Backbone as XML, in Angstrom:
<?xml version="1.0"?>
<chain id="A" units="angstrom">
  <residue number="1" name="UNK">
    <atom name="N" x="15.421" y="20.522" z="22.126"/>
    <atom name="CA" x="15.163" y="19.185" z="21.292"/>
    <atom name="C" x="15.803" y="18.833" z="19.774"/>
  </residue>
  <residue number="2" name="UNK">
    <atom name="N" x="16.520" y="17.762" z="19.775"/>
    <atom name="CA" x="16.913" y="17.686" z="18.521"/>
    <atom name="C" x="16.016" y="17.317" z="17.931"/>
  </residue>
  <residue number="3" name="UNK">
    <atom name="N" x="15.801" y="17.041" z="16.186"/>
    <atom name="CA" x="14.886" y="16.384" z="15.297"/>
    <atom name="C" x="15.432" y="14.999" z="15.512"/>
  </residue>
  <residue number="4" name="UNK">
    <atom name="N" x="13.600" y="14.552" z="14.737"/>
    <atom name="CA" x="14.347" y="13.263" z="14.192"/>
    <atom name="C" x="14.547" y="13.117" z="12.691"/>
  </residue>
  <residue number="5" name="UNK">
    <atom name="N" x="15.731" y="12.643" z="12.819"/>
    <atom name="CA" x="15.540" y="12.518" z="10.971"/>
    <atom name="C" x="15.299" y="11.014" z="10.245"/>
  </residue>
  <residue number="6" name="UNK">
    <atom name="N" x="14.747" y="11.476" z="9.133"/>
    <atom name="CA" x="13.879" y="10.501" z="8.614"/>
    <atom name="C" x="13.106" y="10.928" z="7.890"/>
  </residue>
  <residue number="7" name="UNK">
    <atom name="N" x="12.547" y="10.525" z="7.105"/>
    <atom name="CA" x="11.322" y="10.354" z="6.689"/>
    <atom name="C" x="10.628" y="8.855" z="6.338"/>
  </residue>
  <residue number="8" name="UNK">
    <atom name="N" x="9.504" y="8.801" z="5.742"/>
    <atom name="CA" x="8.335" y="7.926" z="5.527"/>
    <atom name="C" x="8.969" y="6.570" z="5.073"/>
  </residue>
  <residue number="9" name="UNK">
    <atom name="N" x="9.619" y="6.779" z="4.392"/>
    <atom name="CA" x="10.654" y="5.514" z="4.309"/>
    <atom name="C" x="12.194" y="5.225" z="4.357"/>
  </residue>
  <residue number="10" name="UNK">
    <atom name="N" x="12.061" y="5.244" z="5.945"/>
    <atom name="CA" x="13.614" y="4.845" z="6.903"/>
    <atom name="C" x="13.386" y="3.230" z="6.908"/>
  </residue>
  <residue number="11" name="UNK">
    <atom name="N" x="14.817" y="3.260" z="7.520"/>
    <atom name="CA" x="14.931" y="1.167" z="7.701"/>
    <atom name="C" x="13.601" y="0.620" z="7.312"/>
  </residue>
  <residue number="12" name="UNK">
    <atom name="N" x="13.847" y="0.929" z="5.430"/>
    <atom name="CA" x="12.721" y="-0.150" z="4.984"/>
    <atom name="C" x="13.373" y="-0.536" z="3.756"/>
  </residue>
  <residue number="13" name="UNK">
    <atom name="N" x="14.633" y="-0.726" z="3.994"/>
    <atom name="CA" x="15.629" y="-1.582" z="2.999"/>
    <atom name="C" x="14.906" y="-2.567" z="2.356"/>
  </residue>
  <residue number="14" name="UNK">
    <atom name="N" x="14.531" y="-3.808" z="3.297"/>
    <atom name="CA" x="14.465" y="-4.876" z="2.727"/>
    <atom name="C" x="13.035" y="-5.445" z="3.015"/>
  </residue>
  <residue number="15" name="UNK">
    <atom name="N" x="11.618" y="-4.749" z="3.253"/>
    <atom name="CA" x="10.370" y="-4.349" z="2.859"/>
    <atom name="C" x="10.506" y="-3.564" z="2.034"/>
  </residue>
  <residue number="16" name="UNK">
    <atom name="N" x="10.900" y="-2.676" z="1.604"/>
    <atom name="CA" x="10.936" y="-2.238" z="0.069"/>
    <atom name="C" x="11.834" y="-2.266" z="-1.166"/>
  </residue>
  <residue number="17" name="UNK">
    <atom name="N" x="11.961" y="-3.751" z="-0.734"/>
    <atom name="CA" x="13.054" y="-4.639" z="-2.022"/>
    <atom name="C" x="11.704" y="-5.261" z="-2.827"/>
  </residue>
  <residue number="18" name="UNK">
    <atom name="N" x="11.835" y="-5.700" z="-3.852"/>
    <atom name="CA" x="11.741" y="-6.695" z="-5.171"/>
    <atom name="C" x="11.952" y="-7.670" z="-4.854"/>
  </residue>
  <residue number="19" name="UNK">
    <atom name="N" x="12.457" y="-9.272" z="-5.598"/>
    <atom name="CA" x="12.918" y="-10.150" z="-5.450"/>
    <atom name="C" x="13.250" y="-10.297" z="-7.218"/>
  </residue>
  <residue number="20" name="UNK">
    <atom name="N" x="14.126" y="-10.891" z="-7.431"/>
    <atom name="CA" x="14.730" y="-10.821" z="-7.989"/>
    <atom name="C" x="13.452" y="-11.367" z="-9.276"/>
  </residue>
  <residue number="21" name="UNK">
    <atom name="N" x="12.587" y="-11.651" z="-9.437"/>
    <atom name="CA" x="11.594" y="-12.695" z="-10.088"/>
    <atom name="C" x="10.935" y="-11.680" z="-10.618"/>
  </residue>
  <residue number="22" name="UNK">
    <atom name="N" x="10.297" y="-10.493" z="-9.399"/>
    <atom name="CA" x="9.315" y="-9.662" z="-10.021"/>
    <atom name="C" x="10.295" y="-8.087" z="-10.065"/>
  </residue>
  <residue number="23" name="UNK">
    <atom name="N" x="10.913" y="-8.175" z="-10.620"/>
    <atom name="CA" x="11.783" y="-6.815" z="-11.294"/>
    <atom name="C" x="11.193" y="-6.952" z="-12.505"/>
  </residue>
  <residue number="24" name="UNK">
    <atom name="N" x="11.778" y="-5.255" z="-12.943"/>
    <atom name="CA" x="11.255" y="-5.444" z="-14.427"/>
    <atom name="C" x="9.715" y="-4.280" z="-14.298"/>
  </residue>
  <residue number="25" name="UNK">
    <atom name="N" x="9.517" y="-4.646" z="-15.738"/>
    <atom name="CA" x="8.229" y="-3.948" z="-15.518"/>
    <atom name="C" x="7.252" y="-3.960" z="-15.017"/>
  </residue>
  <residue number="26" name="UNK">
    <atom name="N" x="6.287" y="-3.236" z="-15.161"/>
    <atom name="CA" x="5.042" y="-3.134" z="-14.024"/>
    <atom name="C" x="3.675" y="-3.389" z="-14.857"/>
  </residue>
  <residue number="27" name="UNK">
    <atom name="N" x="3.210" y="-4.444" z="-15.238"/>
    <atom name="CA" x="1.895" y="-4.993" z="-16.167"/>
    <atom name="C" x="0.887" y="-3.592" z="-16.064"/>
  </residue>
  <residue number="28" name="UNK">
    <atom name="N" x="0.586" y="-3.083" z="-16.643"/>
    <atom name="CA" x="-0.607" y="-2.622" z="-16.895"/>
    <atom name="C" x="-1.772" y="-2.697" z="-16.353"/>
  </residue>
  <residue number="29" name="UNK">
    <atom name="N" x="-2.717" y="-4.185" z="-16.034"/>
    <atom name="CA" x="-3.168" y="-4.768" z="-16.077"/>
    <atom name="C" x="-3.396" y="-4.052" z="-14.180"/>
  </residue>
  <residue number="30" name="UNK">
    <atom name="N" x="-1.794" y="-4.819" z="-13.523"/>
    <atom name="CA" x="-1.541" y="-4.479" z="-12.225"/>
    <atom name="C" x="-1.874" y="-3.183" z="-11.846"/>
  </residue>
  <residue number="31" name="UNK">
    <atom name="N" x="-1.292" y="-2.002" z="-12.426"/>
    <atom name="CA" x="-1.429" y="-0.812" z="-12.251"/>
    <atom name="C" x="-3.217" y="-0.404" z="-12.257"/>
  </residue>
  <residue number="32" name="UNK">
    <atom name="N" x="-3.973" y="-0.957" z="-12.644"/>
    <atom name="CA" x="-5.481" y="0.048" z="-13.568"/>
    <atom name="C" x="-6.334" y="-1.247" z="-12.852"/>
  </residue>
  <residue number="33" name="UNK">
    <atom name="N" x="-6.118" y="-2.106" z="-11.700"/>
    <atom name="CA" x="-6.944" y="-2.693" z="-11.203"/>
    <atom name="C" x="-8.709" y="-1.946" z="-10.867"/>
  </residue>
  <residue number="34" name="UNK">
    <atom name="N" x="-9.435" y="-2.910" z="-10.611"/>
    <atom name="CA" x="-11.130" y="-2.414" z="-10.036"/>
    <atom name="C" x="-10.659" y="-3.409" z="-8.855"/>
  </residue>
  <residue number="35" name="UNK">
    <atom name="N" x="-11.451" y="-2.720" z="-7.378"/>
    <atom name="CA" x="-11.942" y="-2.825" z="-6.290"/>
    <atom name="C" x="-13.255" y="-2.856" z="-5.974"/>
  </residue>
  <residue number="36" name="UNK">
    <atom name="N" x="-14.005" y="-3.556" z="-5.395"/>
    <atom name="CA" x="-15.451" y="-2.769" z="-5.526"/>
    <atom name="C" x="-15.663" y="-2.788" z="-3.501"/>
  </residue>
  <residue number="37" name="UNK">
    <atom name="N" x="-16.458" y="-2.294" z="-3.160"/>
    <atom name="CA" x="-16.509" y="-1.930" z="-1.953"/>
    <atom name="C" x="-16.708" y="-2.983" z="-1.337"/>
  </residue>
  <residue number="38" name="UNK">
    <atom name="N" x="-16.294" y="-2.593" z="-0.200"/>
    <atom name="CA" x="-16.350" y="-4.539" z="0.572"/>
    <atom name="C" x="-15.488" y="-5.276" z="0.451"/>
  </residue>
  <residue number="39" name="UNK">
    <atom name="N" x="-14.664" y="-5.053" z="-0.355"/>
    <atom name="CA" x="-13.839" y="-6.251" z="-0.696"/>
    <atom name="C" x="-12.651" y="-6.225" z="0.118"/>
  </residue>
  <residue number="40" name="UNK">
    <atom name="N" x="-11.963" y="-7.385" z="0.435"/>
    <atom name="CA" x="-10.719" y="-7.743" z="1.264"/>
    <atom name="C" x="-9.545" y="-7.629" z="0.565"/>
  </residue>
  <residue number="41" name="UNK">
    <atom name="N" x="-8.754" y="-7.080" z="0.718"/>
    <atom name="CA" x="-7.467" y="-6.383" z="0.317"/>
    <atom name="C" x="-6.532" y="-6.481" z="1.209"/>
  </residue>
  <residue number="42" name="UNK">
    <atom name="N" x="-4.925" y="-6.971" z="0.697"/>
    <atom name="CA" x="-3.117" y="-7.206" z="0.658"/>
    <atom name="C" x="-3.547" y="-5.944" z="0.421"/>
  </residue>
  <residue number="43" name="UNK">
    <atom name="N" x="-2.622" y="-5.406" z="1.932"/>
    <atom name="CA" x="-1.775" y="-3.834" z="1.228"/>
    <atom name="C" x="-0.522" y="-4.448" z="1.075"/>
  </residue>
  <residue number="44" name="UNK">
    <atom name="N" x="0.421" y="-4.510" z="0.325"/>
    <atom name="CA" x="1.857" y="-4.878" z="-0.350"/>
    <atom name="C" x="1.648" y="-3.653" z="-1.645"/>
  </residue>
  <residue number="45" name="UNK">
    <atom name="N" x="3.051" y="-3.329" z="-1.101"/>
    <atom name="CA" x="3.732" y="-2.191" z="-0.838"/>
    <atom name="C" x="4.697" y="-1.803" z="-2.643"/>
  </residue>
  <residue number="46" name="UNK">
    <atom name="N" x="4.538" y="-1.175" z="-3.533"/>
    <atom name="CA" x="5.295" y="-1.891" z="-5.035"/>
    <atom name="C" x="5.758" y="-0.622" z="-4.934"/>
  </residue>
  <residue number="47" name="UNK">
    <atom name="N" x="7.166" y="-1.023" z="-4.521"/>
    <atom name="CA" x="8.444" y="-0.342" z="-4.739"/>
    <atom name="C" x="8.884" y="1.103" z="-5.284"/>
  </residue>
  <residue number="48" name="UNK">
    <atom name="N" x="8.669" y="0.518" z="-6.981"/>
    <atom name="CA" x="9.366" y="0.802" z="-7.774"/>
    <atom name="C" x="7.803" y="2.407" z="-8.719"/>
  </residue>
  <residue number="49" name="UNK">
    <atom name="N" x="6.721" y="2.503" z="-7.560"/>
    <atom name="CA" x="5.829" y="3.471" z="-7.895"/>
    <atom name="C" x="5.483" y="4.207" z="-6.170"/>
  </residue>
  <residue number="50" name="UNK">
    <atom name="N" x="5.961" y="5.115" z="-6.392"/>
    <atom name="CA" x="5.838" y="5.996" z="-4.871"/>
    <atom name="C" x="4.492" y="6.958" z="-4.972"/>
  </residue>
  <residue number="51" name="UNK">
    <atom name="N" x="3.890" y="7.051" z="-5.916"/>
    <atom name="CA" x="2.722" y="7.626" z="-6.271"/>
    <atom name="C" x="1.855" y="6.420" z="-5.383"/>
  </residue>
  <residue number="52" name="UNK">
    <atom name="N" x="0.770" y="7.192" z="-4.548"/>
    <atom name="CA" x="-0.006" y="6.930" z="-3.872"/>
    <atom name="C" x="-0.149" y="5.407" z="-2.543"/>
  </residue>
  <residue number="53" name="UNK">
    <atom name="N" x="1.232" y="5.386" z="-2.149"/>
    <atom name="CA" x="2.274" y="4.582" z="-1.469"/>
    <atom name="C" x="1.282" y="5.428" z="-0.053"/>
  </residue>
  <residue number="54" name="UNK">
    <atom name="N" x="1.421" y="3.929" z="1.087"/>
    <atom name="CA" x="0.242" y="3.891" z="2.116"/>
    <atom name="C" x="2.199" y="4.171" z="2.942"/>
  </residue>
  <residue number="55" name="UNK">
    <atom name="N" x="1.979" y="4.333" z="4.503"/>
    <atom name="CA" x="3.581" y="4.604" z="5.138"/>
    <atom name="C" x="3.619" y="2.865" z="5.306"/>
  </residue>
  <residue number="56" name="UNK">
    <atom name="N" x="5.122" y="2.763" z="5.145"/>
    <atom name="CA" x="5.496" y="1.262" z="5.398"/>
    <atom name="C" x="5.306" y="-0.136" z="6.189"/>
  </residue>
  <residue number="57" name="UNK">
    <atom name="N" x="4.611" y="0.760" z="7.354"/>
    <atom name="CA" x="4.271" y="0.214" z="8.825"/>
    <atom name="C" x="3.020" y="-0.624" z="8.566"/>
  </residue>
  <residue number="58" name="UNK">
    <atom name="N" x="1.616" y="-0.124" z="7.074"/>
    <atom name="CA" x="1.365" y="-1.480" z="7.452"/>
    <atom name="C" x="1.285" y="-2.201" z="5.750"/>
  </residue>
  <residue number="59" name="UNK">
    <atom name="N" x="2.398" y="-2.109" z="5.444"/>
    <atom name="CA" x="2.505" y="-3.290" z="4.525"/>
    <atom name="C" x="2.356" y="-4.633" z="4.943"/>
  </residue>
  <residue number="60" name="UNK">
    <atom name="N" x="1.764" y="-5.115" z="4.580"/>
    <atom name="CA" x="1.673" y="-6.689" z="4.460"/>
    <atom name="C" x="-0.129" y="-6.998" z="5.095"/>
  </residue>
  <residue number="61" name="UNK">
    <atom name="N" x="-0.374" y="-5.856" z="5.369"/>
    <atom name="CA" x="-1.563" y="-5.954" z="6.701"/>
    <atom name="C" x="-2.911" y="-6.024" z="5.364"/>
  </residue>
  <residue number="62" name="UNK">
    <atom name="N" x="-3.619" y="-6.681" z="6.271"/>
    <atom name="CA" x="-5.452" y="-7.721" z="5.332"/>
    <atom name="C" x="-6.131" y="-5.891" z="5.788"/>
  </residue>
  <residue number="63" name="UNK">
    <atom name="N" x="-6.613" y="-5.728" z="5.130"/>
    <atom name="CA" x="-7.979" y="-4.422" z="5.127"/>
    <atom name="C" x="-8.962" y="-4.461" z="3.753"/>
  </residue>
  <residue number="64" name="UNK">
    <atom name="N" x="-10.306" y="-3.337" z="3.951"/>
    <atom name="CA" x="-11.750" y="-3.618" z="3.863"/>
    <atom name="C" x="-11.929" y="-2.170" z="2.863"/>
  </residue>
  <residue number="65" name="UNK">
    <atom name="N" x="-11.828" y="-2.914" z="1.578"/>
    <atom name="CA" x="-12.133" y="-1.581" z="0.405"/>
    <atom name="C" x="-13.344" y="-0.693" z="0.772"/>
  </residue>
  <residue number="66" name="UNK">
    <atom name="N" x="-13.552" y="0.660" z="1.503"/>
    <atom name="CA" x="-14.472" y="1.388" z="1.551"/>
    <atom name="C" x="-15.089" y="2.018" z="0.671"/>
  </residue>
  <residue number="67" name="UNK">
    <atom name="N" x="-14.052" y="2.514" z="-0.046"/>
    <atom name="CA" x="-14.735" y="3.738" z="-1.686"/>
    <atom name="C" x="-13.648" y="4.346" z="-1.663"/>
  </residue>
  <residue number="68" name="UNK">
    <atom name="N" x="-13.692" y="5.012" z="-3.391"/>
    <atom name="CA" x="-12.839" y="6.097" z="-4.172"/>
    <atom name="C" x="-12.691" y="6.776" z="-3.688"/>
  </residue>
  <residue number="69" name="UNK">
    <atom name="N" x="-11.631" y="7.524" z="-3.982"/>
    <atom name="CA" x="-10.826" y="9.076" z="-3.674"/>
    <atom name="C" x="-10.249" y="9.071" z="-4.767"/>
  </residue>
  <residue number="70" name="UNK">
    <atom name="N" x="-10.502" y="10.257" z="-6.486"/>
    <atom name="CA" x="-10.371" y="10.040" z="-7.474"/>
    <atom name="C" x="-9.512" y="8.406" z="-8.001"/>
  </residue>
  <residue number="71" name="UNK">
    <atom name="N" x="-8.008" y="8.478" z="-8.425"/>
    <atom name="CA" x="-7.768" y="6.889" z="-8.804"/>
    <atom name="C" x="-7.518" y="6.143" z="-7.698"/>
  </residue>
  <residue number="72" name="UNK">
    <atom name="N" x="-7.532" y="6.553" z="-6.944"/>
    <atom name="CA" x="-7.068" y="5.998" z="-5.194"/>
    <atom name="C" x="-8.424" y="5.401" z="-4.303"/>
  </residue>
  <residue number="73" name="UNK">
    <atom name="N" x="-7.952" y="4.370" z="-3.898"/>
    <atom name="CA" x="-9.034" y="3.536" z="-2.844"/>
    <atom name="C" x="-9.137" y="4.114" z="-1.495"/>
  </residue>
  <residue number="74" name="UNK">
    <atom name="N" x="-10.092" y="4.204" z="-0.862"/>
    <atom name="CA" x="-9.615" y="4.059" z="0.891"/>
    <atom name="C" x="-10.045" y="2.535" z="0.937"/>
  </residue>
  <residue number="75" name="UNK">
    <atom name="N" x="-9.477" y="2.255" z="1.893"/>
    <atom name="CA" x="-8.959" y="1.212" z="2.893"/>
    <atom name="C" x="-8.953" y="1.168" z="3.960"/>
  </residue>
  <residue number="76" name="UNK">
    <atom name="N" x="-10.480" y="0.533" z="4.742"/>
    <atom name="CA" x="-10.053" y="0.460" z="6.694"/>
    <atom name="C" x="-9.088" y="-0.540" z="6.669"/>
  </residue>
  <residue number="77" name="UNK">
    <atom name="N" x="-8.352" y="-0.457" z="7.826"/>
    <atom name="CA" x="-7.592" y="-1.094" z="8.494"/>
    <atom name="C" x="-8.203" y="-1.692" z="9.734"/>
  </residue>
  <residue number="78" name="UNK">
    <atom name="N" x="-7.180" y="-2.568" z="10.882"/>
    <atom name="CA" x="-6.998" y="-2.525" z="12.058"/>
    <atom name="C" x="-6.020" y="-2.863" z="12.709"/>
  </residue>
  <residue number="79" name="UNK">
    <atom name="N" x="-5.768" y="-1.925" z="13.233"/>
    <atom name="CA" x="-4.808" y="-1.035" z="13.554"/>
    <atom name="C" x="-4.097" y="-1.468" z="15.160"/>
  </residue>
  <residue number="80" name="UNK">
    <atom name="N" x="-4.300" y="-2.306" z="15.874"/>
    <atom name="CA" x="-4.485" y="-2.728" z="17.018"/>
    <atom name="C" x="-5.903" y="-2.533" z="17.776"/>
  </residue>
  <residue number="81" name="UNK">
    <atom name="N" x="-6.047" y="-1.783" z="18.358"/>
    <atom name="CA" x="-7.571" y="-1.951" z="18.979"/>
    <atom name="C" x="-8.973" y="-0.220" z="17.662"/>
  </residue>
  <residue number="82" name="UNK">
    <atom name="N" x="-7.629" y="0.497" z="17.322"/>
    <atom name="CA" x="-7.713" y="1.098" z="16.362"/>
    <atom name="C" x="-8.817" y="0.872" z="15.212"/>
  </residue>
  <residue number="83" name="UNK">
    <atom name="N" x="-9.363" y="2.053" z="14.135"/>
    <atom name="CA" x="-9.318" y="1.550" z="13.059"/>
    <atom name="C" x="-8.780" y="2.629" z="12.086"/>
  </residue>
  <residue number="84" name="UNK">
    <atom name="N" x="-8.380" y="2.431" z="11.526"/>
    <atom name="CA" x="-7.777" y="3.456" z="10.698"/>
    <atom name="C" x="-8.042" y="3.851" z="8.641"/>
  </residue>
  <residue number="85" name="UNK">
    <atom name="N" x="-7.753" y="4.530" z="8.081"/>
    <atom name="CA" x="-8.194" y="4.572" z="6.893"/>
    <atom name="C" x="-7.532" y="5.446" z="6.071"/>
  </residue>
  <residue number="86" name="UNK">
    <atom name="N" x="-6.736" y="4.381" z="4.613"/>
    <atom name="CA" x="-5.463" y="4.214" z="4.801"/>
    <atom name="C" x="-5.991" y="4.775" z="2.932"/>
  </residue>
  <residue number="87" name="UNK">
    <atom name="N" x="-5.531" y="5.543" z="2.512"/>
    <atom name="CA" x="-5.265" y="6.051" z="1.332"/>
    <atom name="C" x="-4.428" y="5.572" z="0.220"/>
  </residue>
  <residue number="88" name="UNK">
    <atom name="N" x="-5.260" y="4.602" z="-1.461"/>
    <atom name="CA" x="-3.772" y="4.002" z="-1.354"/>
    <atom name="C" x="-4.055" y="3.748" z="-3.235"/>
  </residue>
  <residue number="89" name="UNK">
    <atom name="N" x="-3.077" y="3.970" z="-4.045"/>
    <atom name="CA" x="-3.164" y="3.083" z="-4.729"/>
    <atom name="C" x="-3.352" y="1.994" z="-5.257"/>
  </residue>
  <residue number="90" name="UNK">
    <atom name="N" x="-3.919" y="1.480" z="-6.146"/>
    <atom name="CA" x="-4.098" y="0.299" z="-7.042"/>
    <atom name="C" x="-3.041" y="-0.585" z="-6.563"/>
  </residue>
  <residue number="91" name="UNK">
    <atom name="N" x="-2.219" y="0.008" z="-7.437"/>
    <atom name="CA" x="-0.768" y="-0.490" z="-7.485"/>
    <atom name="C" x="-0.462" y="-1.540" z="-6.782"/>
  </residue>
  <residue number="92" name="UNK">
    <atom name="N" x="-0.533" y="-0.757" z="-5.056"/>
    <atom name="CA" x="-0.269" y="-0.883" z="-3.772"/>
    <atom name="C" x="-1.142" y="-2.201" z="-3.205"/>
  </residue>
  <residue number="93" name="UNK">
    <atom name="N" x="-2.207" y="-2.931" z="-3.997"/>
    <atom name="CA" x="-3.062" y="-3.355" z="-3.442"/>
    <atom name="C" x="-3.420" y="-4.615" z="-4.109"/>
  </residue>
  <residue number="94" name="UNK">
    <atom name="N" x="-3.611" y="-5.850" z="-3.707"/>
    <atom name="CA" x="-3.590" y="-7.192" z="-3.589"/>
    <atom name="C" x="-4.881" y="-7.651" z="-3.718"/>
  </residue>
  <residue number="95" name="UNK">
    <atom name="N" x="-5.518" y="-8.559" z="-4.381"/>
    <atom name="CA" x="-6.674" y="-9.135" z="-4.130"/>
    <atom name="C" x="-6.575" y="-9.952" z="-3.224"/>
  </residue>
  <residue number="96" name="UNK">
    <atom name="N" x="-7.506" y="-10.767" z="-2.168"/>
    <atom name="CA" x="-7.078" y="-11.685" z="-0.913"/>
    <atom name="C" x="-7.928" y="-13.015" z="-1.414"/>
  </residue>
</chain>
């Protein structure tokens, strides 16, 4: 059998690209946002920060904050019929 080539960021050139207006320094307030348990959030990957980034297939999905794990948040999302828990840094989350 042949090995599968590529990792998590394979074929994500357009998905993990910032628009011209959003390039530049990332604000500290976005980096240190606070979320409450049960709050609805959008998963929007920040390509400039790889730390705590979820898999790109979940980019643009909505979820609910389940809890906190260190400086990251546990987000519950619905993927088809299954519910999955993702761990993501607050810079990749946006309030709904």
